[in-house]
N, C-alpha and C positions, 0 to 999 in steps of 0.2 A: 504494500500500500504506499502510495506517495502522498505526502502532506505538503501543501504549498501555502505559504503566507507571504505577505509583502505589501508594499504600498500600492502596487498596480493591480492587486487582486480584486478589489471592489472599489467603486466610486459612488459614494453616497452624497446626495444633496438634500437640502431641506425639502424640495419638491417630492423627492422619492420617499422620504420619511413621513410626509403628510398624506401620501397615498396608501400608506400601509393598511389603513382601515378598509379601503376599497379592495385591496389585494386580499386581506384576511376574509372579507366577506365573499369575494370570488372563490377563494380557496374552499371555504366551508360549503358554499352552494355547489361547486363542481363535484366535491366528495359526496354530497347528499344526492345530487342529480344522477351520478353514475350508479350509486346503489339503488335509488328508487326506481331507476329505469328497469330494474329486473323484476320489480313487483308489479302488481296490476296497474299501478300509476302508469308505468311504461306502456302497458297494453292499451291504455285509454289514448295515449298520443299516436299510436300506430293503428288504431281501430279502423280508420278510413282506408287503409291499405287492403288489398285483396287477401294477402297472406300475412296476417298480423304477426305471426311468430317470427318470420324472417325480418320484418320491420323492427320488432322489438329486439331481436338479436343484434341487428346493425346498429340500432340506437344505443343499445347498452354497451357494445364494444367501442362505438364512436365516443361516447361520454367517457368511458374508462380510459381511452387513449388520450383524449383532450385533458382529462384530470391528471393522468401520468405526466404529460408534457408540462402542464401548468405548475404542478408541484415541483417537479424536477428543475425547471428552467426559470420560474418566475417567483413563486411564493417561497420556496426554500432559500433562494438567494436573497430576497429582500426582506422576508420576515425573520428568519433565524440566522441570516449571514453565513449560510453554508451552501456548498454545492459538491456534487460528485459526478463521476463518469467512469466508464470502463474503457480501457485501452486494450485492443486485441493486437497481439503480436503474432505475426504470421510470416513464415518464410516460404519462398517460392524456389522450387527446383524444376527447371525446365518447363515453366509455365503452370506447374500443378502446386497447389498449397500443400506443404509437407508437415508443417507444425501449426495445426489449427488447435485452438482452445486455450492457449496460454494468455491469460487475461490478467490485467493489473488494475486495481481500484485506485483512482486518483481522487483525493479529497482536499477540498479547500475550505478553510474556516477563517473568517475575518476576525480580527481582534480590535478593529477600529472602534465600533460601538456595540454595546450589548442591547438586544432586543428587550422591550419591556416584558415583564412576567406574564402578563395576560395574553399577549400575542404569542409568546412562546408556548404556553400551556395549550392554547386552542390549536396551534399548529400540530404539536405532538399528540394531543388527544385524537384529532381527526386522522392523523397519520396511523395510529394504532386502531381506531374503531373501523376504518374502512376495510382493511384486510380481514378483521374480525367478522364484519357483516358478510363479506364474501365467503368466508369459511362456512358460516352457517348456511348460506345459499348453496354452496357446493354439496354439503351434507344433505340438504333438502332435495337438491336435484337428483342425487344418487339414491338415497333411501326412499323418499316419498314419491317422487315423480318417475324414478327409474327412467330418465331421459338422457341420452347421450348428447342431444342437441343443447339442452339447458345446462348440463354439466360442463360442456366445452365452453359455453359462454361465461359461466361463473368462474370456472378455473382459469381462463385467460385473464379475466378481470382481477382474480385473486393474485396471479403471478405478477401483474403490473403493480398492484398495490404493495406486494411483498418486496419487489425490487426497489421501490422507493423507500420502504421501511428499512431494508438492509443498508442502502446507500446512506441514508441519513443517520442510521445507527452507527455506521463506521465514522461519519463525520463527528457525531457526538462523542464517541469514544476518544477520537483524536483531540478534540477539544478539551475533554477532561484530563487526558495524559498531558497535554501542554500546560494546562492550569496546575496540575500537580507538580510538574517539573518547575514551573515558575514560583510556586509557593516554597519549594525546598531549597531554592538558591539563596 
């Protein structure tokens, strides 16, 4: 895992800090919308389509992807001052990839400003609750519905939520390690 800090890691202005409430609201709304799209509420939005199941599936995955992107690239960066990504290292021999699968987590944590406690709590609670809800939906789709179609939808959404949770968990551990090292000096 690579941890990066520095003056050019983040640039915060008063305008960005004023917009944090709007970003927090969008963060919570997208988390809720992606989860609720799997419930009968999602069925209501796709009822006008001929095959509502496909429409609900597409709506659910679309909202889960938008939520994943927004949490990873916008709300995590601006609300808790963290970001993460995976770098894949792949070597090519004669045009064929020979070493696929070696991945490295890159983590950035800003020390410039600390987010307010309320914003940070809402971010982390929604980050934990969303995969929890998807876990319940996967169990529901497997046990009660016994449907591959809905299990696939819930599992893909669960995977996206867990990827964000793991990435930001690594960021938080890096932040705690740096804080502990800073206190011991």
